[in-house]
C-alpha positions as CSV (number, residue, x, y, z in Angstrom):
1,X,-34.3,1.3,17.8
2,X,-31.3,-0.9,17.0
3,X,-31.5,-4.7,17.0
4,X,-28.5,-6.9,16.4
5,X,-29.2,-9.3,13.5
6,X,-26.0,-11.1,12.7
7,X,-22.5,-11.4,14.0
8,X,-19.8,-13.0,11.8
9,X,-17.1,-13.9,14.3
10,X,-14.5,-14.9,11.7
11,X,-14.6,-11.5,10.0
12,X,-15.6,-9.4,13.0
13,X,-18.7,-8.1,11.2
14,X,-21.8,-6.9,13.0
15,X,-25.1,-6.4,11.1
16,X,-27.9,-4.4,12.9
17,X,-31.5,-3.7,11.9
18,X,-32.3,-0.1,12.8
19,X,-35.8,1.4,12.9
20,X,-36.0,5.2,13.0
21,X,-38.7,7.3,14.8
22,X,-40.4,8.0,11.5
23,X,-40.9,4.3,10.8
24,X,-38.2,4.0,8.2
25,X,-35.6,1.2,8.6
26,X,-32.2,0.3,7.4
27,X,-29.4,-2.3,7.9
28,X,-26.1,-1.2,9.2
29,X,-22.9,-3.2,8.9
30,X,-19.9,-2.5,11.1
31,X,-16.5,-4.3,11.3
32,X,-13.6,-4.3,13.7
33,X,-10.8,-3.7,11.2
34,X,-8.0,-3.6,13.7
35,X,-7.1,-7.3,13.6
36,X,-6.9,-7.2,9.7
37,X,-4.8,-4.1,9.6
38,X,-2.5,-5.4,12.4
39,X,-2.1,-8.7,10.5
40,X,-1.3,-6.7,7.3
41,X,1.4,-4.8,9.1
42,X,3.0,-8.0,10.3
43,X,2.9,-9.6,6.9
44,X,4.3,-6.7,4.9
45,X,7.7,-7.4,3.5
46,X,7.5,-11.2,3.9
47,X,7.3,-13.7,1.0
48,X,3.7,-15.0,0.5
49,X,2.0,-17.6,-1.4
50,X,2.6,-17.1,-5.1
51,X,1.2,-20.3,-6.7
52,X,3.2,-23.1,-8.3
53,X,4.4,-21.1,-11.2
54,X,4.7,-17.7,-9.5
55,X,1.7,-16.4,-11.4
56,X,-0.6,-15.9,-8.3
57,X,0.1,-13.9,-5.2
58,X,-1.7,-12.6,-2.2
59,X,-1.3,-8.9,-2.4
60,X,-3.9,-7.4,-0.1
61,X,-6.3,-8.1,2.7
62,X,-9.3,-5.7,2.5
63,X,-11.8,-5.5,5.3
64,X,-15.2,-6.6,3.9
65,X,-17.0,-3.4,4.8
66,X,-14.4,-1.4,2.8
67,X,-14.6,-3.9,0.0
68,X,-18.3,-3.4,-0.3
69,X,-18.0,0.4,-0.3
70,X,-15.3,0.1,-3.0
71,X,-17.4,-2.3,-5.1
72,X,-20.3,0.2,-5.0
73,X,-18.0,3.0,-5.9
74,X,-15.7,1.4,-8.5
75,X,-17.6,-1.8,-9.6
76,X,-17.2,-5.4,-8.6
77,X,-13.7,-6.6,-9.6
78,X,-15.0,-10.2,-10.0
79,X,-16.9,-9.3,-13.1
80,X,-13.7,-9.3,-15.2
81,X,-14.4,-5.8,-16.6
82,X,-11.0,-4.4,-17.6
83,X,-12.0,-0.8,-16.6
84,X,-13.1,-2.0,-13.1
85,X,-9.9,-4.0,-12.8
86,X,-7.9,-0.8,-13.6
87,X,-9.7,1.2,-11.0
88,X,-9.1,-1.4,-8.3
89,X,-5.4,-1.8,-9.3
90,X,-4.9,1.9,-9.2
91,X,-6.4,2.2,-5.7
92,X,-4.4,-0.8,-4.3
93,X,-1.2,0.7,-5.8
94,X,-2.0,4.1,-4.2
95,X,0.3,4.8,-1.2
96,X,-2.7,6.1,0.7
97,X,-4.0,2.5,0.9
98,X,-0.6,0.8,1.6
99,X,-1.9,-0.5,5.0
100,X,-4.1,-2.9,3.0
101,X,-1.2,-4.4,1.1
102,X,0.6,-7.6,2.3
103,X,3.0,-7.9,-0.7
104,X,5.6,-5.5,-2.2
105,X,5.6,-4.2,-5.7
106,X,2.9,-3.0,-8.0
107,X,-0.1,-4.9,-9.3
């Protein structure tokens, strides 16, 4: 049995509570990623916010469900761990994930 628990309209994220026939349960999170990916396509190649001294820039928009999968796989990039940062940078620079990028160049 599936019961909706939460819906985050701003991010398009649905969280459901699921009870299996054997009595086990789990939470499932789904996200409509189409708006994010379409926005990324429109923004690619345009100049974006870079901060007052050109030291910050918005380079990618990652759907939250994908971000959580990557964080489990590669570690949380917010920890400041240089090895984790390298893994995230490598993945975002990989052409396979170019649809997540909104800025040109390499990280």
